[in-house]
N, CA, C and O of each residue as an XYZ file, in Angstrom:
380
protein
N      48.374     70.890    -78.044
C      48.780     72.177    -77.517
C      47.865     73.254    -78.077
O      47.597     73.288    -79.277
N      47.385     74.139    -77.197
C      46.482     75.205    -77.632
C      47.265     76.304    -78.346
O      48.370     76.647    -77.925
N      46.714     76.852    -79.408
C      47.398     77.966    -80.082
C      47.323     79.218    -79.211
O      46.383     79.408    -78.439
N      48.320     80.045    -79.355
C      48.355     81.312    -78.618
C      47.348     82.266    -79.234
O      47.339     82.463    -80.449
N      46.514     82.849    -78.416
C      45.510     83.808    -78.881
C      45.852     85.156    -78.287
O      45.947     85.297    -77.067
N      46.038     86.149    -79.144
C      46.350     87.497    -78.686
C      45.050     88.267    -78.547
O      44.292     88.395    -79.508
N      44.793     88.774    -77.361
C      43.585     89.561    -77.120
C      43.912     91.033    -77.316
O      44.848     91.556    -76.711
N      43.151     91.684    -78.149
C      43.347     93.111    -78.365
C      42.802     93.884    -77.173
O      41.792     93.479    -76.597
N      43.444     94.993    -76.781
C      42.921     95.788    -75.671
C      41.599     96.440    -76.064
O      41.342     96.693    -77.241
N      40.772     96.705    -75.064
C      39.504     97.371    -75.326
C      39.777     98.814    -75.737
O      40.702     99.435    -75.212
N      38.997     99.356    -76.657
C      39.184    100.752    -77.048
C      38.786    101.684    -75.907
O      38.077    101.282    -74.984
N      39.252    102.938    -75.979
C      38.896    103.928    -74.971
C      37.417    104.266    -75.003
O      36.863    104.690    -73.989
N      36.770    104.089    -76.135
C      35.332    104.298    -76.216
C      34.768    103.352    -77.271
O      35.421    103.099    -78.284
N      33.560    102.826    -77.046
C      32.994    101.891    -78.018
C      32.568    102.618    -79.290
O      32.222    103.799    -79.259
N      32.599    101.896    -80.404
C      32.187    102.497    -81.669
C      30.672    102.536    -81.781
O      30.130    103.389    -82.485
N      29.977    101.630    -81.101
C      28.521    101.595    -81.103
C      28.001    102.291    -79.848
O      28.274    101.824    -78.743
N      27.260    103.394    -79.983
C      26.796    104.120    -78.793
C      25.843    103.307    -77.921
O      25.657    103.637    -76.750
N      25.236    102.251    -78.465
C      24.319    101.418    -77.692
C      25.000    100.209    -77.066
O      24.359     99.433    -76.357
N      26.295    100.044    -77.322
C      27.027     98.906    -76.774
C      27.229     99.096    -75.266
O      27.338    100.223    -74.783
N      27.275     97.987    -74.534
C      27.544     98.125    -73.097
C      28.947     98.702    -72.875
O      29.865     98.446    -73.654
N      29.094     99.472    -71.816
C      30.376    100.123    -71.540
C      31.127     99.361    -70.466
O      30.543     98.901    -69.485
N      32.414     99.236    -70.662
C      33.256     98.596    -69.665
C      33.256     99.449    -68.402
O      33.102    100.668    -68.488
N      33.423     98.841    -67.237
C      33.397     99.609    -65.986
C      34.391    100.768    -65.957
O      34.066    101.839    -65.445
N      35.597    100.573    -66.497
C      36.569    101.671    -66.467
C      36.093    102.853    -67.301
O      36.437    103.997    -67.004
N      35.301    102.587    -68.349
C      34.794    103.666    -69.181
C      33.764    104.503    -68.422
O      33.678    105.716    -68.617
N      32.983    103.852    -67.555
C      32.019    104.607    -66.745
C      32.754    105.542    -65.787
O      32.349    106.690    -65.604
N      33.838    105.049    -65.173
C      34.636    105.894    -64.277
C      35.283    107.018    -65.075
O      35.280    108.171    -64.643
N      35.831    106.689    -66.226
C      36.464    107.683    -67.099
C      35.458    108.749    -67.523
O      35.775    109.938    -67.503
N      34.258    108.341    -67.903
C      33.224    109.299    -68.300
C      32.875    110.239    -67.156
O      32.700    111.439    -67.366
N      32.772    109.698    -65.946
C      32.438    110.523    -64.776
C      33.548    111.537    -64.502
O      33.266    112.701    -64.216
N      34.805    111.105    -64.587
C      35.918    112.020    -64.352
C      35.987    113.090    -65.434
O      36.228    114.260    -65.139
N      35.775    112.690    -66.691
C      35.773    113.682    -67.778
C      34.630    114.681    -67.615
O      34.796    115.868    -67.895
N      33.486    114.207    -67.168
C      32.356    115.117    -66.936
C      32.706    116.126    -65.848
O      32.365    117.303    -65.963
N      33.387    115.675    -64.793
C      33.809    116.582    -63.723
C      34.843    117.585    -64.226
O      34.835    118.746    -63.817
N      35.730    117.140    -65.110
C      36.742    118.043    -65.668
C      36.059    119.094    -66.547
O      36.339    120.287    -66.426
N      35.171    118.650    -67.423
C      34.498    119.574    -68.340
C      33.590    120.563    -67.616
O      33.470    121.715    -68.032
N      32.947    120.118    -66.530
C      32.010    120.991    -65.807
C      32.716    121.985    -64.891
O      32.104    122.941    -64.414
N      34.007    121.757    -64.647
C      34.738    122.623    -63.740
C      34.758    122.121    -62.311
O      35.349    122.762    -61.442
N      34.120    120.980    -62.046
C      34.151    120.405    -60.702
C      35.568    119.960    -60.327
O      35.917    119.899    -59.148
N      36.380    119.651    -61.345
C      37.801    119.336    -61.139
C      38.623    120.370    -61.915
O      39.075    120.080    -63.023
N      38.823    121.559    -61.360
C      39.589    122.584    -62.074
C      41.082    122.248    -62.075
O      41.523    121.408    -61.290
N      41.861    122.889    -62.942
C      43.308    122.658    -62.950
C      43.902    122.867    -61.557
O      43.571    123.827    -60.861
N      44.783    121.949    -61.168
C      45.436    122.011    -59.866
C      44.714    121.254    -58.771
O      45.272    121.053    -57.692
N      43.477    120.827    -59.025
C      42.739    120.098    -57.991
C      43.122    118.617    -58.001
O      43.565    118.077    -59.014
N      42.941    117.989    -56.863
C      43.235    116.561    -56.740
C      42.045    115.733    -57.168
O      40.899    116.057    -56.853
N      42.322    114.673    -57.882
C      41.284    113.719    -58.220
C      40.966    112.897    -56.979
O      41.793    112.809    -56.070
N      39.783    112.295    -56.926
C      39.503    111.386    -55.816
C      40.528    110.253    -55.817
O      41.048    109.869    -56.865
N      40.807    109.730    -54.638
C      41.758    108.612    -54.536
C      41.164    107.376    -55.202
O      39.969    107.332    -55.496
N      42.007    106.373    -55.436
C      41.518    105.126    -56.013
C      40.433    104.528    -55.128
O      39.416    104.045    -55.626
N      40.650    104.560    -53.815
C      39.653    104.007    -52.891
C      38.336    104.761    -52.994
O      37.270    104.146    -52.952
N      38.390    106.081    -53.128
C      37.166    106.880    -53.266
C      36.465    106.581    -54.586
O      35.239    106.484    -54.630
N      37.239    106.435    -55.665
C      36.640    106.099    -56.961
C      35.990    104.716    -56.908
O      34.907    104.512    -57.458
N      36.650    103.775    -56.248
C      36.099    102.420    -56.111
C      34.768    102.454    -55.374
O      33.801    101.821    -55.797
N      34.721    103.189    -54.277
C      33.495    103.265    -53.478
C      32.381    103.992    -54.233
O      31.224    103.573    -54.189
N      32.726    105.073    -54.922
C      31.714    105.873    -55.622
C      31.117    105.148    -56.829
O      29.941    105.327    -57.145
N      31.935    104.326    -57.504
C      31.481    103.702    -58.745
C      31.295    102.195    -58.639
O      30.875    101.551    -59.600
N      31.605    101.627    -57.475
C      31.429    100.191    -57.289
C      32.324     99.355    -58.179
O      31.893     98.341    -58.729
N      33.582     99.784    -58.323
C      34.526     99.075    -59.194
C      35.752     98.636    -58.401
O      35.960     99.068    -57.268
N      36.545     97.788    -59.001
C      37.796     97.331    -58.399
C      38.869     98.406    -58.537
O      38.762     99.306    -59.370
N      39.896     98.297    -57.713
C      40.980     99.277    -57.718
C      41.667     99.361    -59.088
O      41.969    100.459    -59.555
N      41.912     98.236    -59.725
C      42.569     98.254    -61.042
C      41.692     98.934    -62.094
O      42.205     99.527    -63.042
N      40.385     98.850    -61.929
C      39.458     99.514    -62.846
C      39.584    101.029    -62.698
O      39.664    101.752    -63.691
N      39.602    101.500    -61.459
C      39.777    102.934    -61.207
C      41.142    103.390    -61.701
O      41.273    104.468    -62.280
N      42.144    102.574    -61.471
C      43.506    102.915    -61.897
C      43.590    103.022    -63.412
O      44.295    103.886    -63.935
N      42.877    102.152    -64.123
C      42.900    102.198    -65.585
C      42.285    103.491    -66.101
O      42.810    104.096    -67.036
N      41.185    103.918    -65.504
C      40.530    105.169    -65.922
C      41.456    106.361    -65.708
O      41.579    107.216    -66.585
N      42.103    106.423    -64.552
C      43.031    107.526    -64.266
C      44.237    107.440    -65.199
O      44.764    108.466    -65.627
N      44.672    106.228    -65.513
C      45.792    106.047    -66.432
C      45.509    106.609    -67.822
O      46.396    107.172    -68.463
N      44.285    106.454    -68.277
C      43.919    106.998    -69.589
C      43.954    108.526    -69.544
O      44.419    109.168    -70.485
N      43.460    109.103    -68.449
C      43.542    110.565    -68.307
C      45.004    111.017    -68.303
O      45.343    112.048    -68.884
N      45.863    110.241    -67.649
C      47.286    110.575    -67.601
C      47.904    110.489    -68.989
O      48.688    111.358    -69.372
N      47.560    109.446    -69.750
C      48.080    109.293    -71.113
C      47.689    110.460    -72.009
O      48.435    110.820    -72.920
N      46.540    111.045    -71.760
C      46.062    112.174    -72.565
C      46.520    113.520    -71.999
O      46.151    114.573    -72.519
N      47.320    113.485    -70.940
C      47.875    114.716    -70.391
C      46.918    115.515    -69.522
O      47.176    116.683    -69.233
N      45.814    114.900    -69.101
C      44.819    115.624    -68.305
C      45.114    115.589    -66.813
O      44.622    116.437    -66.068
N      45.906    114.627    -66.367
C      46.313    114.540    -64.961
C      47.778    114.124    -64.881
O      48.329    113.539    -65.814
N      48.387    114.435    -63.758
C      49.715    113.922    -63.427
C      49.566    113.175    -62.113
O      48.789    113.568    -61.242
N      50.318    112.098    -61.983
C      50.231    111.281    -60.777
C      51.600    111.223    -60.127
O      52.606    110.954    -60.782
N      51.621    111.480    -58.831
C      52.847    111.371    -58.044
C      52.650    110.294    -57.005
O      51.642    110.280    -56.299
N      53.611    109.389    -56.907
C      53.518    108.304    -55.964
C      53.390    108.866    -54.548
O      54.170    109.723    -54.134
N      52.414    108.378    -53.830
C      52.190    108.817    -52.463
C      51.377    110.084    -52.326
O      50.961    110.435    -51.222
N      51.140    110.783    -53.436
C      50.390    112.042    -53.384
C      49.084    111.977    -54.160
O      48.180    112.774    -53.909
N      48.971    111.062    -55.080
C      47.754    110.944    -55.874
C      47.861    111.652    -57.209
O      48.952    111.993    -57.667
N      46.713    111.865    -57.822
C      46.645    112.474    -59.151
C      46.079    113.878    -59.061
O      45.134    114.144    -58.318
N      46.681    114.769    -59.837
C      46.284    116.176    -59.860
C      45.919    116.555    -61.279
O      46.575    116.133    -62.231
N      44.888    117.339    -61.418
C      44.410    117.819    -62.718
C      45.390    118.828    -63.288
O      45.829    119.743    -62.592
N      45.733    118.656    -64.567
C      46.593    119.621    -65.257
C      45.707    120.696    -65.893
O      44.483    120.652    -65.762
N      46.318    121.645    -66.570
C      45.561    122.690    -67.243
C      45.083    122.296    -68.618
O      44.364    123.057    -69.266
N      45.473    121.108    -69.082
C      45.087    120.631    -70.408
C      43.565    120.488    -70.492
O      42.922    120.030    -69.547
N      43.005    120.882    -71.622
C      41.564    120.791    -71.841
C      41.284    119.543    -72.675
O      41.931    119.331    -73.701
N      40.322    118.710    -72.245
C      40.037    117.503    -73.019
C      39.412    117.840    -74.366
O      38.611    118.767    -74.488
N      39.799    117.060    -75.374
C      39.189    117.215    -76.694
C      37.766    116.690    -76.630
O      37.425    115.918    -75.733
N      36.947    117.097    -77.561
C      35.546    116.650    -77.577
C      35.415    115.149    -77.810
O      34.453    114.535    -77.350
N      36.387    114.543    -78.530
C      36.287    113.108    -78.818
C      36.842    112.262    -77.684
O      36.866    111.037    -77.802
N      37.293    112.873    -76.583
C      37.804    112.115    -75.438
C      36.695    111.854    -74.471
O      36.915    111.227    -73.434
């Protein structure tokens, strides 16, 4: 019988700046850049999961994970059937 192996979740950002980035981190970085630049001001809608998938060449769950991290940090709110909307919260520099 094989022993149970617990896999730790990937961190929100790698500790080594030269390490390869997970696909969800690339989507997350792009969304954070849009938030910081003002391209996604408070009250604006984020691109849909389908739009994020097409723009970044990722799977739907990958796009969903990136938006989920923004939601956990209070940067967006998501309503079923309506999508995700940017809140007024400002991202910290380490996000």
